[in-house]
MIGU-104044 format. One record per residue (C-alpha): residue in three letters; x negated, y, z. Coordinates in steps of 0.2 Angstrom, whole numbers, plus 5000, padded with zeros to 4 digits. Layout:
BEGIN
aa,c1,c2,c3
ALA,X,Y,Z $
...
% end
This chain:
BEGIN
aa,c1,c2,c3
UNK,5000,5000,5000 $
UNK,4993,5017,4995 $
UNK,4989,5030,5009 $
UNK,4987,5045,4998 $
UNK,4997,5050,4983 $
UNK,4990,5062,4970 $
UNK,5003,5074,4963 $
UNK,4999,5084,4948 $
UNK,5006,5092,4933 $
UNK,5002,5087,4915 $
UNK,4994,5102,4906 $
UNK,4988,5109,4923 $
UNK,4971,5102,4930 $
UNK,4973,5084,4926 $
UNK,4954,5083,4926 $
UNK,4954,5090,4944 $
UNK,4966,5077,4949 $
UNK,4956,5063,4941 $
UNK,4940,5069,4950 $
UNK,4949,5070,4967 $
UNK,4956,5053,4965 $
UNK,4939,5045,4960 $
UNK,4930,5053,4975 $
UNK,4943,5048,4987 $
UNK,4943,5030,4980 $
UNK,4924,5029,4981 $
UNK,4926,5034,5000 $
UNK,4942,5024,5005 $
UNK,4944,5011,4992 $
UNK,4954,5013,4975 $
UNK,4969,5003,4982 $
UNK,4972,5016,4995 $
UNK,4973,5031,4983 $
UNK,4988,5032,4971 $
UNK,4987,5041,4954 $
UNK,5001,5037,4942 $
UNK,4991,5034,4926 $
UNK,4979,5023,4936 $
UNK,4990,5014,4948 $
UNK,5005,5009,4938 $
UNK,5002,4994,4928 $
UNK,5008,4990,4910 $
UNK,5026,4984,4910 $
UNK,5030,4991,4928 $
UNK,5046,5001,4931 $
UNK,5038,5018,4931 $
UNK,5051,5028,4941 $
UNK,5053,5015,4953 $
UNK,5034,5012,4956 $
UNK,5031,5031,4957 $
UNK,5045,5035,4970 $
UNK,5041,5020,4980 $
UNK,5023,5025,4981 $
UNK,5028,5042,4987 $
UNK,5039,5035,5001 $
UNK,5026,5023,5008 $
UNK,5011,5035,5007 $
UNK,5006,5045,5022 $
UNK,4999,5061,5013 $
UNK,5004,5068,4996 $
UNK,4990,5080,4989 $
UNK,4998,5092,4977 $
UNK,4985,5098,4964 $
UNK,4990,5116,4959 $
UNK,4981,5125,4946 $
UNK,4985,5142,4937 $
UNK,4998,5135,4926 $
UNK,5007,5124,4939 $
UNK,5021,5137,4943 $
UNK,5024,5144,4926 $
UNK,5025,5128,4916 $
UNK,5040,5126,4904 $
UNK,5050,5112,4897 $
UNK,5052,5109,4879 $
UNK,5068,5120,4878 $
UNK,5059,5134,4887 $
UNK,5066,5132,4904 $
UNK,5055,5133,4920 $
UNK,5049,5115,4924 $
UNK,5050,5117,4943 $
UNK,5068,5121,4941 $
UNK,5072,5106,4930 $
UNK,5079,5091,4940 $
UNK,5070,5079,4928 $
UNK,5053,5086,4931 $
UNK,5042,5073,4939 $
UNK,5031,5085,4948 $
UNK,5047,5092,4957 $
UNK,5054,5075,4960 $
UNK,5039,5068,4968 $
UNK,5038,5083,4980 $
UNK,5056,5082,4984 $
UNK,5054,5064,4988 $
UNK,5040,5067,4999 $
UNK,5049,5080,5008 $
UNK,5064,5069,5011 $
UNK,5052,5054,5017 $
UNK,5043,5065,5030 $
UNK,5027,5063,5020 $
UNK,5014,5076,5024 $
UNK,5011,5087,5009 $
UNK,4994,5096,5007 $
UNK,4993,5109,4993 $
UNK,4976,5108,4984 $
UNK,4973,5125,4975 $
UNK,4961,5124,4961 $
UNK,4948,5138,4958 $
UNK,4955,5155,4959 $
UNK,4974,5150,4959 $
UNK,4984,5161,4970 $
UNK,4993,5155,4986 $
UNK,5011,5150,4983 $
UNK,5025,5163,4987 $
UNK,5042,5158,4992 $
UNK,5049,5171,4980 $
UNK,5041,5162,4965 $
UNK,5047,5145,4970 $
UNK,5064,5137,4968 $
UNK,5074,5136,4984 $
UNK,5072,5117,4986 $
UNK,5053,5119,4985 $
UNK,5051,5136,4994 $
UNK,5044,5127,5010 $
UNK,5028,5123,5000 $
UNK,5023,5141,5002 $
UNK,5022,5139,5021 $
UNK,5010,5124,5021 $
UNK,4992,5125,5025 $
UNK,4982,5122,5009 $
UNK,4965,5117,5004 $
UNK,4955,5124,4990 $
UNK,4945,5114,4977 $
UNK,4932,5126,4969 $
UNK,4921,5120,4955 $
UNK,4907,5131,4962 $
UNK,4908,5121,4978 $
UNK,4915,5105,4972 $
UNK,4905,5093,4983 $
UNK,4908,5102,4999 $
UNK,4927,5104,4995 $
UNK,4930,5086,4991 $
UNK,4921,5081,5007 $
UNK,4932,5092,5017 $
UNK,4948,5085,5010 $
UNK,4942,5067,5013 $
UNK,4938,5072,5031 $
UNK,4955,5079,5033 $
UNK,4963,5063,5027 $
UNK,4952,5052,5038 $
UNK,4958,5063,5053 $
UNK,4976,5062,5048 $
UNK,4978,5044,5043 $
UNK,4971,5031,5056 $
UNK,4969,5017,5042 $
UNK,4958,5028,5032 $
UNK,4948,5033,5047 $
UNK,4945,5014,5050 $
UNK,4940,5011,5032 $
UNK,4929,5026,5032 $
UNK,4920,5019,5047 $
UNK,4919,5002,5040 $
UNK,4911,5007,5024 $
UNK,4899,5019,5033 $
UNK,4894,5004,5043 $
UNK,4891,4993,5028 $
UNK,4881,5006,5020 $
UNK,4870,5007,5036 $
UNK,4871,4989,5039 $
UNK,4880,4992,5056 $
UNK,4897,4986,5052 $
UNK,4912,4991,5063 $
UNK,4923,4976,5065 $
UNK,4942,4978,5068 $
UNK,4953,4963,5068 $
UNK,4970,4969,5074 $
UNK,4981,4983,5075 $
UNK,4987,4995,5061 $
UNK,4970,5000,5057 $
UNK,4964,4982,5054 $
UNK,4951,4980,5040 $
UNK,4944,4964,5033 $
UNK,4929,4956,5042 $
UNK,4912,4957,5035 $
UNK,4904,4941,5031 $
UNK,4894,4934,5046 $
UNK,4878,4925,5045 $
UNK,4862,4930,5036 $
UNK,4862,4947,5029 $
UNK,4864,4948,5010 $
UNK,4848,4954,5001 $
UNK,4849,4972,4997 $
UNK,4851,4977,4979 $
UNK,4838,4986,4971 $
UNK,4842,5005,4968 $
UNK,4848,5010,4951 $
UNK,4835,5017,4939 $
UNK,4837,5035,4935 $
UNK,4832,5049,4923 $
UNK,4835,5067,4924 $
UNK,4842,5077,4910 $
UNK,4840,5096,4908 $
UNK,4848,5109,4896 $
UNK,4855,5096,4883 $
UNK,4864,5105,4870 $
UNK,4882,5099,4867 $
UNK,4893,5106,4853 $
UNK,4909,5116,4859 $
UNK,4924,5119,4848 $
UNK,4914,5134,4841 $
UNK,4897,5127,4835 $
UNK,4888,5144,4837 $
UNK,4891,5143,4856 $
UNK,4885,5126,4862 $
UNK,4886,5120,4880 $
UNK,4870,5116,4891 $
UNK,4872,5100,4900 $
UNK,4861,5093,4914 $
UNK,4863,5077,4924 $
UNK,4854,5063,4933 $
UNK,4858,5047,4923 $
UNK,4858,5031,4934 $
UNK,4858,5014,4926 $
UNK,4854,4996,4927 $
UNK,4853,4981,4915 $
UNK,4870,4972,4914 $
UNK,4860,4955,4914 $
UNK,4856,4957,4933 $
UNK,4840,4960,4942 $
UNK,4832,4944,4935 $
UNK,4831,4951,4918 $
UNK,4816,4962,4915 $
UNK,4821,4980,4910 $
UNK,4817,4984,4892 $
UNK,4808,5000,4890 $
UNK,4822,5006,4877 $
UNK,4836,5003,4890 $
UNK,4832,5020,4898 $
UNK,4835,5029,4882 $
UNK,4850,5019,4878 $
UNK,4857,5024,4895 $
UNK,4854,5042,4892 $
UNK,4861,5041,4875 $
UNK,4877,5033,4881 $
UNK,4880,5047,4894 $
UNK,4876,5061,4882 $
UNK,4887,5053,4868 $
UNK,4902,5052,4881 $
UNK,4899,5070,4887 $
UNK,4900,5076,4869 $
UNK,4916,5067,4866 $
UNK,4923,5076,4882 $
UNK,4918,5093,4878 $
UNK,4918,5093,4859 $
UNK,4935,5101,4857 $
UNK,4934,5113,4871 $
UNK,4932,5132,4869 $
UNK,4916,5139,4876 $
UNK,4925,5152,4886 $
UNK,4932,5137,4897 $
UNK,4915,5131,4902 $
UNK,4918,5131,4921 $
UNK,4934,5121,4919 $
UNK,4926,5109,4907 $
UNK,4912,5106,4920 $
UNK,4925,5099,4932 $
UNK,4933,5088,4919 $
UNK,4915,5081,4914 $
UNK,4911,5077,4932 $
UNK,4928,5067,4933 $
UNK,4924,5057,4917 $
UNK,4906,5053,4919 $
UNK,4905,5051,4938 $
UNK,4910,5033,4938 $
UNK,4901,5018,4932 $
UNK,4904,5011,4915 $
UNK,4895,5000,4902 $
UNK,4888,5006,4885 $
UNK,4896,4999,4869 $
UNK,4883,4986,4867 $
UNK,4886,4980,4885 $
UNK,4867,4980,4889 $
UNK,4867,4994,4902 $
UNK,4879,5000,4916 $
UNK,4877,5019,4918 $
UNK,4884,5034,4928 $
UNK,4880,5052,4929 $
UNK,4877,5062,4945 $
UNK,4872,5080,4950 $
UNK,4880,5086,4933 $
UNK,4881,5104,4928 $
UNK,4888,5112,4912 $
UNK,4885,5130,4908 $
UNK,4882,5142,4893 $
UNK,4867,5152,4888 $
UNK,4867,5170,4896 $
UNK,4867,5179,4880 $
UNK,4882,5168,4874 $
UNK,4891,5172,4889 $
UNK,4889,5191,4886 $
UNK,4894,5189,4868 $
UNK,4910,5180,4873 $
UNK,4914,5193,4886 $
UNK,4912,5207,4873 $
UNK,4922,5198,4860 $
UNK,4936,5195,4873 $
UNK,4936,5214,4877 $
UNK,4937,5218,4858 $
UNK,4951,5206,4856 $
UNK,4961,5214,4870 $
UNK,4957,5232,4864 $
UNK,4962,5227,4846 $
UNK,4978,5219,4852 $
UNK,4982,5235,4862 $
UNK,4979,5246,4847 $
UNK,4989,5236,4836 $
UNK,5004,5236,4848 $
UNK,5002,5255,4850 $
UNK,5002,5257,4831 $
UNK,5017,5246,4829 $
UNK,5026,5257,4843 $
UNK,5022,5273,4833 $
UNK,5028,5265,4817 $
UNK,5044,5260,4825 $
UNK,5046,5277,4833 $
UNK,5044,5286,4816 $
UNK,5056,5274,4807 $
UNK,5068,5277,4821 $
UNK,5067,5296,4819 $
UNK,5067,5296,4800 $
UNK,5079,5282,4796 $
UNK,5091,5284,4810 $
UNK,5090,5301,4820 $
UNK,5087,5312,4805 $
UNK,5095,5302,4791 $
UNK,5109,5315,4790 $
UNK,5113,5331,4799 $
UNK,5128,5322,4807 $
UNK,5116,5308,4814 $
UNK,5104,5321,4821 $
UNK,5118,5330,4830 $
UNK,5125,5314,4837 $
UNK,5107,5309,4843 $
UNK,5106,5326,4851 $
UNK,5122,5324,4860 $
UNK,5118,5307,4866 $
UNK,5103,5314,4875 $
UNK,5112,5330,4881 $
UNK,5130,5324,4884 $
UNK,5135,5339,4894 $
UNK,5128,5353,4883 $
UNK,5142,5353,4870 $
UNK,5140,5372,4866 $
UNK,5121,5370,4864 $
UNK,5124,5356,4852 $
UNK,5135,5368,4841 $
UNK,5121,5380,4841 $
UNK,5109,5367,4836 $
UNK,5118,5361,4821 $
UNK,5109,5373,4809 $
UNK,5091,5368,4815 $
UNK,5095,5350,4815 $
UNK,5102,5350,4798 $
UNK,5086,5359,4792 $
UNK,5075,5346,4800 $
UNK,5086,5332,4793 $
UNK,5083,5339,4775 $
UNK,5064,5342,4778 $
UNK,5062,5324,4785 $
UNK,5071,5317,4769 $
UNK,5062,5329,4757 $
UNK,5079,5335,4752 $
UNK,5087,5352,4749 $
UNK,5095,5360,4764 $
UNK,5115,5359,4762 $
UNK,5122,5376,4758 $
UNK,5133,5376,4774 $
UNK,5117,5375,4784 $
UNK,5105,5386,4775 $
UNK,5106,5400,4787 $
UNK,5095,5399,4803 $
UNK,5106,5396,4818 $
UNK,5121,5395,4806 $
UNK,5125,5413,4812 $
UNK,5117,5423,4799 $
UNK,5134,5429,4790 $
UNK,5142,5435,4807 $
UNK,5127,5444,4814 $
UNK,5118,5452,4799 $
UNK,5121,5471,4798 $
UNK,5122,5470,4779 $
UNK,5132,5461,4766 $
UNK,5134,5442,4767 $
UNK,5127,5440,4750 $
UNK,5110,5444,4757 $
UNK,5109,5427,4765 $
UNK,5108,5418,4749 $
UNK,5094,5420,4737 $
UNK,5096,5430,4721 $
UNK,5115,5432,4723 $
UNK,5120,5448,4714 $
UNK,5131,5460,4722 $
UNK,5149,5458,4717 $
UNK,5148,5439,4717 $
UNK,5152,5427,4731 $
UNK,5138,5420,4741 $
UNK,5141,5401,4741 $
UNK,5150,5396,4757 $
UNK,5154,5414,4762 $
UNK,5171,5417,4755 $
UNK,5175,5433,4744 $
UNK,5163,5443,4734 $
UNK,5153,5456,4744 $
UNK,5156,5475,4740 $
UNK,5143,5483,4729 $
UNK,5133,5497,4737 $
UNK,5137,5515,4734 $
UNK,5121,5518,4725 $
UNK,5103,5518,4728 $
UNK,5096,5530,4741 $
UNK,5085,5545,4736 $
UNK,5090,5543,4717 $
UNK,5081,5526,4716 $
UNK,5087,5512,4706 $
UNK,5085,5493,4707 $
UNK,5089,5492,4725 $
UNK,5093,5477,4735 $
UNK,5099,5475,4753 $
UNK,5086,5467,4765 $
UNK,5088,5463,4784 $
UNK,5084,5479,4793 $
UNK,5081,5490,4777 $
UNK,5082,5492,4758 $
UNK,5070,5486,4746 $
UNK,5068,5496,4730 $
UNK,5057,5491,4715 $
UNK,5045,5481,4726 $
UNK,5044,5494,4740 $
UNK,5053,5496,4756 $
UNK,5064,5510,4764 $
UNK,5068,5510,4782 $
UNK,5086,5513,4785 $
UNK,5093,5528,4795 $
UNK,5094,5525,4813 $
UNK,5111,5517,4818 $
UNK,5123,5528,4828 $
UNK,5133,5513,4834 $
UNK,5133,5511,4853 $
UNK,5130,5494,4862 $
UNK,5116,5481,4863 $
UNK,5104,5478,4849 $
UNK,5110,5462,4839 $
UNK,5099,5447,4842 $
UNK,5088,5443,4827 $
UNK,5094,5426,4820 $
UNK,5077,5421,4814 $
UNK,5069,5422,4831 $
UNK,5084,5412,4839 $
UNK,5082,5399,4825 $
UNK,5064,5398,4829 $
UNK,5068,5395,4847 $
UNK,5080,5381,4842 $
UNK,5066,5373,4832 $
UNK,5054,5374,4847 $
UNK,5067,5364,4858 $
UNK,5070,5351,4845 $
UNK,5052,5348,4842 $
UNK,5050,5346,4860 $
UNK,5064,5334,4861 $
UNK,5057,5324,4846 $
UNK,5041,5322,4857 $
UNK,5030,5331,4844 $
UNK,5016,5338,4855 $
UNK,5011,5356,4853 $
UNK,4995,5357,4843 $
UNK,4997,5339,4836 $
UNK,4995,5337,4817 $
UNK,5012,5329,4816 $
UNK,5020,5345,4824 $
UNK,5011,5356,4812 $
UNK,5016,5345,4797 $
UNK,5034,5345,4802 $
UNK,5034,5364,4804 $
UNK,5026,5367,4788 $
UNK,5038,5356,4779 $
UNK,5053,5365,4787 $
UNK,5045,5382,4782 $
UNK,5043,5376,4764 $
UNK,5061,5370,4763 $
UNK,5067,5387,4770 $
UNK,5056,5396,4756 $
UNK,5065,5385,4743 $
UNK,5082,5391,4748 $
UNK,5077,5409,4747 $
UNK,5074,5412,4765 $
UNK,5056,5419,4764 $
UNK,5058,5430,4779 $
UNK,5064,5416,4790 $
UNK,5050,5405,4783 $
UNK,5037,5418,4788 $
UNK,5044,5419,4805 $
UNK,5043,5400,4807 $
UNK,5025,5401,4802 $
UNK,5021,5415,4813 $
UNK,5030,5407,4828 $
UNK,5021,5391,4825 $
UNK,5004,5398,4819 $
UNK,5005,5389,4802 $
UNK,5003,5404,4790 $
UNK,4996,5399,4774 $
UNK,4995,5415,4763 $
UNK,4980,5426,4764 $
UNK,4978,5435,4747 $
UNK,4978,5454,4750 $
UNK,4984,5457,4732 $
UNK,5000,5447,4735 $
UNK,5004,5456,4751 $
UNK,5022,5460,4752 $
UNK,5033,5472,4763 $
UNK,5033,5471,4782 $
UNK,5046,5460,4789 $
UNK,5058,5469,4801 $
UNK,5053,5467,4819 $
UNK,5037,5457,4814 $
UNK,5023,5461,4827 $
UNK,5009,5458,4814 $
UNK,5015,5469,4800 $
UNK,5016,5462,4782 $
UNK,5015,5444,4777 $
UNK,5011,5438,4760 $
UNK,5025,5429,4751 $
UNK,5023,5412,4743 $
UNK,5014,5413,4726 $
UNK,5029,5403,4718 $
UNK,5040,5418,4721 $
UNK,5030,5430,4711 $
UNK,5032,5446,4721 $
UNK,5044,5453,4734 $
UNK,5060,5446,4727 $
UNK,5054,5432,4716 $
UNK,5055,5442,4700 $
UNK,5041,5438,4688 $
% end
């Protein structure tokens, strides 16, 4: 009957479970340590044999690695929550049988927390654990074995008996629960000669990446299979070494070099027991094994790992930016209506502000789609006809007096004649333009506050919208967006508004003194030059 049951999860530290089982078997005897793949024979009823062993054992060692808690079933569910998961079933069976459970945390695995475990297994988080670290494997294995000997009297008896056999001072126990087989009495058996040995240092073993080989070191111990009477052939030592190295290459050949620390544990489990070479001429085992990487290769792998992480982070950031631009261009600014709906969704209580934002949003939508601004939204702030102190026709480009400005109702009245006897006059916000020159109007005698300049108000709307869109001040995206909006405003005949937008956002692009036009009313920097495509102050060639 086994005294110790090794519980582990497939895909999480199987090699460590094998190493633990072999070390405990060496110390207490293989029949007293249960590991499913070793202890259940061919043709046995697997569930019955497994659960019976759990019920009858004194201690269950739960081997827990970094993937133990997060393992998933084939359909994506968490394995620990699956009633059919064998790791879970063994632990629950041990709990119900009053079997002592000792969690064995492998390497840097974090201690279990109740919040991370299913309710049925939450008690595991409260159990005192032992740690098995590959850097201190021998001492950790010895401590676990000592704990088991202290907990289970029968294991303590076997341990003392085996220690006595090794020192030729056997401890005889003939009755009681800790009874052990008597050693033969009479003349002592002749001591076997020690195994021959050879030390290996820095043997190169190929990893899954040929440019990054493992470095393998071990003490190879061996003896001829024919017994001590057969003289040892000089080539048997080389055969023993070749057998160990070949088996080590099979174990590590498909492993990534980055996992060299975990592979070392697996290698110790695979090569730490005696086995016979394929020709059946020598029996070999390996001890004092080590597996590592060249220091330069470690540094390169660490650098490659950092680069992969940075590349992944950059790719995700770029993907985020693409999605954000697609969202703004294809959904938010697809039409003026979608832009308004988006703005309202973000500021649900500010309905009046939404009304004032219709014009700027429509202009931004047109700019984003490289389309012409709809006639109904060509005026900054959508308030130009109501506020301008001049005929509404001035809001449309090259609309002669006496004709209706599109979208503004009846024809505007013609002026009574050019001032000062001049001809060729046109109204302009804040003054009258005559033959490419500019006359300042007479001061108004009307009482009351000065009307708000619609261009400045529109610019402030644009500022708020750009901030809402997340286009940071000073960024190339913000400057490009503003310049596109200014060009669109130029194309619909709103040169003064375009100049105000460029001045407000510091994107002025005209510098030719010969093309300098008249000052814009209220412009703090004086005259600005109109776009060359308009050919003069009024677009006349």
